[in-house]
C-alpha positions in Angstrom: 172.4 7.0 7.5 170.2 7.6 4.5 166.7 8.9 4.2 164.1 7.5 6.7 160.8 6.3 5.2 157.7 4.6 6.5 157.1 1.0 5.6 154.4 -1.6 6.4 156.3 -4.6 7.5 155.1 -7.9 6.0 151.4 -8.3 5.3 149.9 -8.0 8.7 152.6 -6.4 10.9 153.1 -2.9 12.2 154.2 0.2 10.3 157.8 1.2 11.1 160.5 3.6 10.0 163.4 2.2 7.8 166.6 3.6 6.2 166.0 3.9 2.5 169.7 3.2 2.1 169.9 5.1 -1.2 167.7 2.5 -2.9 165.4 4.0 -5.6 161.8 3.2 -4.6 158.5 5.0 -4.6 155.3 5.0 -2.5 153.4 1.8 -3.1 156.5 -0.3 -4.0 157.2 -3.6 -2.3 160.8 -3.8 -0.9 163.1 -6.3 0.8 164.3 -5.1 4.2 167.2 -6.2 6.4 166.2 -6.2 10.1 167.4 -8.0 13.2 169.8 -10.2 11.1 166.9 -11.5 8.9 165.4 -10.6 5.6 161.8 -9.2 5.6 159.6 -7.7 3.0 157.5 -4.5 3.2 155.2 -2.0 1.5 156.4 1.6 1.2 153.7 3.9 2.5 155.3 7.4 2.3 156.5 9.7 -0.4 160.2 8.8 -0.7 161.2 12.3 -1.9 160.9 13.6 1.6 162.4 12.0 4.8 160.1 11.4 7.8 160.8 14.4 10.0 162.2 13.7 13.5 162.8 10.0 12.8 166.5 10.0 11.9 167.4 7.8 14.8 164.3 5.5 14.7 165.3 3.2 11.8 164.4 -0.4 12.6 166.3 -1.7 9.6 167.3 -0.8 6.1 166.0 -1.4 2.6 168.1 -3.8 0.5 166.2 -3.7 -2.9 162.9 -3.3 -4.6 161.0 -6.6 -5.1 162.3 -8.6 -8.1 160.4 -11.4 -10.0 162.3 -14.0 -8.0 161.3 -12.3 -4.7 157.6 -12.3 -5.8 157.8 -16.0 -6.4 159.4 -16.5 -3.0 156.5 -14.5 -1.4 153.9 -16.7 -3.1 155.6 -19.8 -1.9 155.8 -18.4 1.6 152.0 -17.7 1.5 151.3 -21.3 0.6 153.6 -22.5 3.4 151.8 -20.1 5.8 148.4 -21.7 5.0 149.9 -25.2 5.7 151.3 -23.8 9.0 147.8 -22.5 10.0 146.3 -25.9 9.4 149.0 -27.6 11.5 148.6 -25.1 14.2 144.9 -25.6 14.4 145.4 -29.3 14.8 147.8 -28.8 17.7 145.5 -26.3 19.4 142.7 -28.9 19.2 145.0 -31.6 20.6 146.1 -29.3 23.5 142.5 -28.1 24.0 143.6 -24.4 24.1 141.0 -21.7 24.1 142.4 -19.7 21.2 141.6 -19.1 17.5 144.2 -18.8 14.8 143.5 -15.9 12.4 146.5 -16.0 10.0 150.1 -17.0 9.8 153.0 -15.3 8.1 156.6 -16.3 7.3 159.4 -13.8 7.2 160.8 -13.4 3.7 163.8 -15.6 4.5 161.6 -18.2 6.2 163.6 -17.9 9.4 160.5 -17.3 11.5 156.8 -18.0 11.3 154.4 -15.7 13.1 150.9 -16.9 14.1 148.2 -14.3 14.9 145.4 -15.5 17.2 142.5 -14.2 19.2 141.4 -15.3 22.7 139.2 -14.2 25.4 142.0 -13.9 28.0 145.6 -14.9 28.5 146.7 -18.2 27.0 149.6 -20.4 28.2 150.9 -21.5 24.7 154.4 -22.5 25.7 153.7 -26.2 25.0 152.2 -25.2 21.6 155.3 -23.2 20.7 157.4 -26.3 21.4 155.1 -28.5 19.2 155.3 -26.0 16.3 159.1 -25.6 16.6 159.5 -29.4 16.2 157.3 -29.4 13.1 158.7 -26.4 11.3 162.2 -26.2 12.7 162.2 -22.4 12.6 161.6 -19.7 15.2 158.0 -19.5 16.3 156.1 -16.4 17.4 152.5 -16.3 18.6 150.9 -12.9 18.7 147.6 -12.3 20.4 145.5 -9.6 18.6 142.2 -7.9 19.2 139.0 -7.9 17.2 139.9 -4.7 15.4 143.2 -6.3 14.3 141.4 -9.4 13.2 139.1 -7.4 10.9 142.2 -5.6 9.5 143.9 -8.9 8.7 140.8 -10.7 7.3 139.6 -7.6 5.4 136.2 -7.2 3.9 133.6 -4.5 3.1 131.6 -2.1 5.3 128.0 -1.1 5.1 129.1 1.9 3.0 130.1 -0.6 0.3 133.8 0.3 0.5 136.7 -1.9 1.6 137.3 -1.6 5.3 139.3 1.4 6.3 141.6 -0.6 8.6 142.5 -3.1 5.9 142.8 -0.6 3.0 144.7 2.5 4.2 144.8 3.1 8.0 148.3 2.8 9.4 147.0 2.2 12.9 144.0 2.5 15.2 142.9 5.6 16.9 140.9 6.2 20.1 137.2 5.8 19.7 134.2 6.4 22.0 130.4 6.5 21.9 130.7 10.2 22.6 131.9 10.7 19.0 128.6 9.4 17.6 126.6 11.2 20.2 128.1 14.6 19.4 127.5 14.1 15.7 123.8 13.5 16.3 124.0 9.9 15.1 121.5 7.3 16.5 123.1 5.4 19.4 122.1 2.1 17.9 124.9 -0.5 18.1 124.0 -2.0 14.7 124.3 1.5 13.1 127.5 2.7 14.6 129.5 -0.6 14.9 131.7 -2.0 12.3 132.2 -5.6 11.2 134.6 -6.0 14.1 131.8 -5.2 16.6 133.5 -2.1 17.8 132.6 1.6 17.0 133.4 2.3 13.3 136.7 4.0 12.6 134.9 6.6 10.5 133.2 8.0 13.6 136.4 9.9 14.2 136.8 11.4 10.8 134.4 14.3 11.1 134.2 14.4 14.9 136.3 17.5 15.4 134.4 19.4 12.8 131.1 18.5 14.3 132.3 19.4 17.7 133.4 22.9 16.6 130.1 23.5 14.7 128.0 22.4 17.7 130.0 24.5 20.2 127.5 27.4 20.1 124.4 25.3 19.6 122.0 24.3 22.5 121.8 20.6 23.4 118.8 18.4 23.2 116.8 19.0 26.4 118.0 22.6 26.9 115.3 25.3 27.6 115.6 28.2 25.2 113.6 31.2 24.1 112.3 31.5 20.5 110.4 34.2 18.7 107.3 32.1 19.4 108.0 31.5 23.0 110.0 29.3 25.4 110.4 25.7 24.7 112.6 22.6 25.0 115.1 21.5 22.4 114.0 18.2 20.8 116.4 17.9 17.9 119.5 19.6 16.5 120.8 19.6 12.9 124.4 20.5 13.5 125.4 21.1 9.9 122.5 23.4 9.0 122.5 25.0 12.5 118.8 24.3 12.9 117.2 23.6 16.3 113.8 22.0 16.6 111.9 23.3 19.7 108.9 21.8 21.5 106.7 24.7 22.6 104.2 22.5 24.4 100.6 21.6 23.6 101.8 19.9 20.4 103.4 22.9 18.9 106.9 22.6 17.3 109.0 25.4 15.8 112.3 25.5 13.9 114.9 28.0 14.8 118.0 28.9 12.8 121.0 29.6 15.1 123.8 31.8 14.2 126.8 31.1 16.4 126.6 34.4 18.4 122.9 34.1 18.9 123.1 30.5 19.9 125.7 31.2 22.6 123.8 34.1 24.2 120.4 32.6 23.9 121.3 29.3 25.3 123.4 30.8 28.1 120.6 33.2 29.1 118.1 30.3 29.7 120.7 28.3 31.6 
C-alpha cells in the first residue's frame, strides 16, 4: 500500500483517507478516486509529502490520477445533470406530499449513482420516492438527511465577519459547541450575536475557548465577593484578556482592579 492522504470526497461529502497509489499530486489538487467499484472525484486536503500517521489500514480507496481537462468537462456535465435531478426530485416530493426539503444533489464521477441531500424535521419514509427516482434516472439513488449546519456548509455564504463561512471554506468537520463557550469568553449571550447563519452557535466560538478558559482560571467570576484596596465589593464585570475586574463597592461606587494570577487565586478564594 502506498502513502495515505486525506481527501474531501466529491463536493459535499465527508473527508476520508485514501491510498495515494504513487500518483504525483499536491495539496489543493483535484483527483479521480477508485472506491467501491466506482469512480469518484475528490479534493486533496493534506500535504502529500507526509503520510497521515496511524492511517495505514484506513484507506477507503485509491487515487487513479489527477484531474485532466476531459475530467473537468465531465464534472461540469455532472453538475448540470445534478441540477436537473434536483428539479425532478422536488416535483416527486410535491406529488408524494413528503415533509422534506432538497438542498443539493451530486452525481458520482462515473454517474453510477446520484446522491440527494435533504433536510427534514424528523424521520421521513422516502422508499417510494427512491423507487420513483430510480425509474427516472436508472442509476443507484441515495438520499442523505443532513442537519442545518451541513446545509449551511453545502449552500455556503458569508458570516457577519465578512468572510466566507468557516464550514464551507476550510473546516473538515464539525466540533462540539455549547453556550458555555460564549459565556466563559465574556460574550453577550444574545442569540443574534453568537449564532451563525445556520441558527446554531458559531463555529468560531471554539477557536479561542481554551485560551480564554486558561486565562480566566485565576480570575473571580461575575457576582463573586472580593476584597479590594478600597474595600469589599461584588464583581460586576471581568475583562479576561486584560485581567481587569470591575467591582461594585456599593452606594454607586465602582473600582477597577488588576488581577495577577497568584493574587486573583488567593483573593477570590479567601472571600469564598
